[in-house]
C-alpha positions in Angstrom: 3.2 -32.6 -40.2 5.9 -35.1 -41.0 6.1 -36.2 -37.3 2.3 -36.8 -37.3 2.5 -38.9 -40.4 5.4 -40.8 -38.9 3.4 -41.5 -35.8 0.4 -42.6 -37.9 2.5 -45.0 -39.9 4.0 -46.4 -36.8 0.5 -47.0 -35.4 -0.6 -48.8 -38.6 2.6 -50.8 -38.7 2.5 -51.9 -35.1 -1.1 -53.0 -35.1 -0.9 -54.5 -38.5 2.2 -56.6 -37.6 0.5 -57.9 -34.5 -2.7 -58.6 -36.5 -0.9 -60.5 -39.2 1.2 -62.6 -36.9 -1.8 -63.6 -34.7 -3.9 -64.3 -37.8 -1.3 -66.6 -39.2 -0.9 -68.4 -35.9 -4.7 -68.9 -35.6 -4.9 -70.2 -39.2 -2.1 -72.7 -38.4 -3.9 -73.9 -35.3 -7.1 -74.2 -37.2 -5.5 -76.4 -39.9 -3.9 -78.6 -37.2 -7.1 -79.0 -35.3 -9.0 -79.8 -38.5 -6.6 -82.7 -39.4 -6.9 -83.9 -35.8 -10.7 -84.0 -36.1 -11.3 -81.4 -33.4 -14.0 -79.5 -35.2 -15.2 -77.6 -32.1 -11.7 -76.1 -31.9 -11.9 -75.3 -35.6 -15.1 -73.3 -34.8 -13.2 -71.5 -32.0 -10.5 -70.5 -34.5 -13.1 -69.2 -37.0 -14.7 -67.2 -34.2 -11.3 -65.8 -33.2 -10.7 -64.6 -36.8 -14.1 -62.9 -36.8 -13.4 -61.2 -33.4 -10.1 -60.0 -34.8 -12.2 -57.7 -37.0 -13.5 -55.7 -34.1 -10.8 -52.9 -34.5 -11.5 -52.8 -38.2 -15.3 -52.5 -37.7 -14.8 -49.8 -35.1 -12.6 -47.8 -37.5 -14.5 -48.3 -40.8 -18.1 -48.6 -39.6 -18.3 -46.7 -36.4 -15.6 -44.0 -37.2 -13.8 -44.6 -33.9 -10.1 -44.3 -33.7 -8.5 -47.0 -31.5 -5.2 -46.1 -29.9 -2.4 -48.5 -30.9 -1.9 -49.8 -27.4 -5.6 -50.6 -26.9 -5.9 -52.2 -30.3 -3.0 -54.5 -29.6 -4.3 -55.4 -26.2 -7.7 -56.3 -27.7 -6.0 -58.6 -30.3 -3.8 -60.3 -27.7 -6.7 -60.6 -25.3 -8.8 -62.4 -27.9 -5.9 -64.7 -28.9 -5.1 -65.5 -25.2 -8.7 -66.2 -24.3 -9.7 -68.3 -27.3 -6.6 -70.0 -28.7 -4.4 -70.3 -25.6 -7.1 -70.5 -23.0 -9.6 -72.7 -24.7 -7.7 -74.8 -27.2 -4.4 -75.1 -25.4 -6.0 -75.3 -21.9 -4.1 -72.4 -20.4 -7.1 -71.8 -18.1 -6.2 -75.2 -16.4 -2.5 -75.4 -17.0 -1.4 -71.8 -16.1 -2.2 -70.5 -12.6 -4.1 -67.2 -12.6 -4.5 -67.2 -16.4 -8.3 -66.7 -16.1 -7.8 -64.1 -13.3 -5.5 -62.0 -15.4 -7.8 -62.1 -18.5 -10.8 -61.1 -16.4 -8.9 -58.2 -14.9 -8.0 -57.0 -18.4 -11.6 -57.5 -19.5 -12.8 -55.3 -16.7 -10.2 -52.6 -17.8 -11.2 -52.8 -21.5 -15.0 -52.8 -20.9 -14.6 -49.7 -18.7 -12.7 -48.1 -21.6 -15.5 -48.9 -24.0 -18.1 -47.6 -21.6 -16.1 -44.5 -21.0 -15.8 -43.9 -24.8 -19.5 -44.4 -25.4 -20.3 -41.7 -22.8 -17.6 -39.4 -24.1 -18.8 -39.7 -27.7 -22.4 -39.1 -26.7 -21.3 -36.1 -24.7 -19.6 -34.7 -27.7 -22.6 -35.2 -29.9 -24.7 -31.9 -30.4 -28.0 -33.7 -30.0 -27.1 -35.6 -26.8 -24.6 -33.2 -25.2 -24.8 -33.3 -21.4 -22.3 -31.7 -19.1 -21.1 -34.6 -16.8 -18.5 -34.4 -14.1 -15.4 -36.6 -14.4 -16.4 -38.7 -11.4 -19.9 -39.4 -12.8 -18.4 -40.5 -16.2 -15.9 -42.7 -14.4 -18.7 -44.2 -12.3 -20.8 -44.9 -15.3 -17.9 -46.5 -17.1 -17.3 -48.7 -14.0 -21.0 -49.7 -13.9 -20.9 -50.6 -17.6 -17.9 -52.8 -17.2 -19.4 -54.6 -14.2 -22.6 -55.2 -16.1 -20.7 -56.8 -18.9 -18.9 -58.9 -16.4 -22.1 -60.1 -14.7 -23.7 -60.9 -18.1 -20.7 -62.9 -19.0 -21.0 -64.9 -15.8 -24.6 -65.5 -16.6 -23.5 -66.9 -20.0 -21.0 -69.2 -18.4 -23.6 -70.5 -15.9 -26.1 -71.0 -18.8 -23.5 -73.0 -20.9 -22.6 -75.1 -17.9 -26.2 -75.9 -17.1 -27.4 -76.6 -20.7 -24.3 -78.1 -22.3 -22.2 -79.2 -19.2 -19.2 -77.2 -20.4 -17.7 -76.3 -17.0 -16.9 -72.7 -18.1 -17.2 -71.9 -14.4 -14.1 -73.8 -13.4 -14.4 -75.9 -10.2 -12.1 -75.3 -7.2 -10.8 -77.7 -4.5 -11.0 -76.7 -0.8 -9.7 -78.5 2.2 -12.5 -77.1 4.4 -16.2 -76.2 4.1 -18.6 -74.3 6.4 -22.3 -74.8 5.8 -25.6 -74.5 7.7 -26.9 -77.4 5.5 -24.7 -79.8 7.6 -26.3 -78.7 10.9 -28.3 -81.7 12.2 -30.7 -79.3 14.2 -31.7 -77.4 11.0 -30.9 -74.0 12.5 -28.9 -71.2 11.0 -25.6 -72.1 12.6 -22.8 -73.3 10.4 -21.0 -76.6 10.8 -17.3 -76.5 10.0 -15.6 -79.5 8.3 -11.8 -79.1 8.1 -8.9 -81.2 6.9 -10.8 -82.7 3.9 -8.4 -85.0 2.0 -10.9 -86.4 -0.5 -14.5 -86.4 -1.5 -16.4 -89.6 -2.3 -19.5 -89.2 -4.6 -22.0 -92.1 -4.6 -23.5 -92.8 -8.0 -25.6 -95.6 -9.5 -22.7 -96.8 -11.4 -20.2 -96.7 -8.5 -18.2 -94.3 -6.4 -16.3 -91.3 -7.8 -13.4 -90.2 -5.6 -12.2 -86.6 -5.9 -8.7 -86.4 -4.3 -7.4 -83.3 -2.7 -10.5 -82.0 -0.9 -14.0 -80.7 -1.4 -15.0 -79.7 -5.0 -16.7 -76.3 -5.1 -18.8 -76.1 -8.3 -18.3 -72.7 -9.9 -19.3 -70.2 -7.2 -15.7 -69.4 -6.1 -14.6 -68.9 -9.7 -17.6 -66.7 -10.5 -17.0 -64.4 -7.5 -13.2 -64.3 -8.1 -13.9 -63.3 -11.8 -16.3 -60.5 -10.7 -13.8 -59.2 -8.1 -10.9 -58.9 -10.5 -13.2 -57.5 -13.2 -14.1 -54.9 -10.5 -10.4 -54.2 -10.0 -9.7 -53.7 -13.7 -12.8 -51.4 -14.0 -11.7 -49.3 -11.1 -8.2 -48.9 -12.5 -9.5 -47.6 -15.8 -12.2 -45.5 -14.2 -9.6 -43.7 -12.2 -7.5 -43.1 -15.4 -10.6 -41.9 -17.3 -11.6 -39.4 -14.5 -8.1 -37.9 -14.5 -8.1 -37.8 -18.3 -11.4 -35.7 -18.4 -10.2 -33.5 -15.5 -7.1 -32.7 -17.5 -9.3 -32.0 -20.6 -8.0 -34.8 -22.7 -4.3 -34.2 -22.0 -2.0 -37.0 -20.9 -0.1 -39.5 -23.0 -0.6 -42.5 -20.8 -4.4 -42.2 -20.6 -4.7 -41.5 -24.4 -3.2 -44.9 -25.1 -6.3 -46.6 -23.8 -9.2 -44.2 -24.8 -10.7 -44.4 -28.2 -11.7 -41.2 -30.0 -14.4 -40.3 -32.4 -13.0 -39.3 -35.8 -13.3 -35.7 -37.0 -15.3 -35.0 -40.2 -11.9 -34.4 -42.0 -10.5 -37.8 -40.7 -13.7 -39.6 -41.8 -13.4 -38.0 -45.3 -9.8 -39.0 -45.6 -10.5 -42.6 -44.5 -13.3 -43.0 -47.0 -11.1 -41.5 -49.7 -8.3 -44.0 -48.9 -10.7 -46.9 -49.0 -12.1 -45.8 -52.4 -8.5 -45.5 -53.8 -7.6 -48.9 -52.4 -10.7 -50.5 -54.0 -10.1 -48.8 -57.3 -6.5 -49.9 -57.3 -7.5 -53.5 -56.7 -10.1 -53.4 -59.4 -7.6 -51.9 -61.8 -5.1 -54.7 -61.0 -7.8 -57.4 -61.5 -8.9 -55.8 -64.8 -5.3 -55.7 -66.0 -4.7 -59.3 -65.0 -7.9 -60.4 -66.7 -7.0 -58.5 -69.9 -3.5 -60.0 -69.9 -5.0 -63.5 -69.8 -7.5 -62.7 -72.5 
């Protein structure tokens, strides 16, 4: 019993420490961006602070236990994507930053899809006996669907607000049937491109380094690495089900539905915490009066 309590305390401490450190860093960045007049970045910081509440909402409102490892990955992912990626331009400055984050996203979304199916499977009203392979495949499909929807979002933002969320890529060669003078379905290859000249009404725009691909390469790369992350977790999830929930490695990434006893204890702890805060406020108010 003592060892279980010790593990629980370590879980709370580890996730709480990461949460507090990241929250302080985000608030510091938000203050700096505010004084620099970068109000769009201030909004990103506020959005990040809201997204940090995802583990809390899962625990308190959905009664889902997030493993410490997964909870920390979620917090670091949000910070890396929003603060480092968007505000500090890591997407542009650090090679493969976007690729790594999309791989992790595929992994996490597969974990969420897996958990949804597993929870439904445990529910008495929705219980269905599903094979490990089928559950893994469904989790994979869920992750890929989220990945595709996100790419739709990036495309929409780029078209409507010219944000360039789909990062452009330089190529030194291009192959296209559009360049074929005969108008047939045979590609024409252009190699050794050193720069691209764009004619505009206000003058020429020169793009050094090659041909500028607008978004499609980034989109397909993101979906491919999302697929890789989803496949990795789906394999882990299938093994986890096959071993009937045993395995320390897999359990670090798979959320669990709270038992009725755990739900009761959580609610009791929250009530005690709220009562304690009210008592302190009342005592402080009484002392001032």
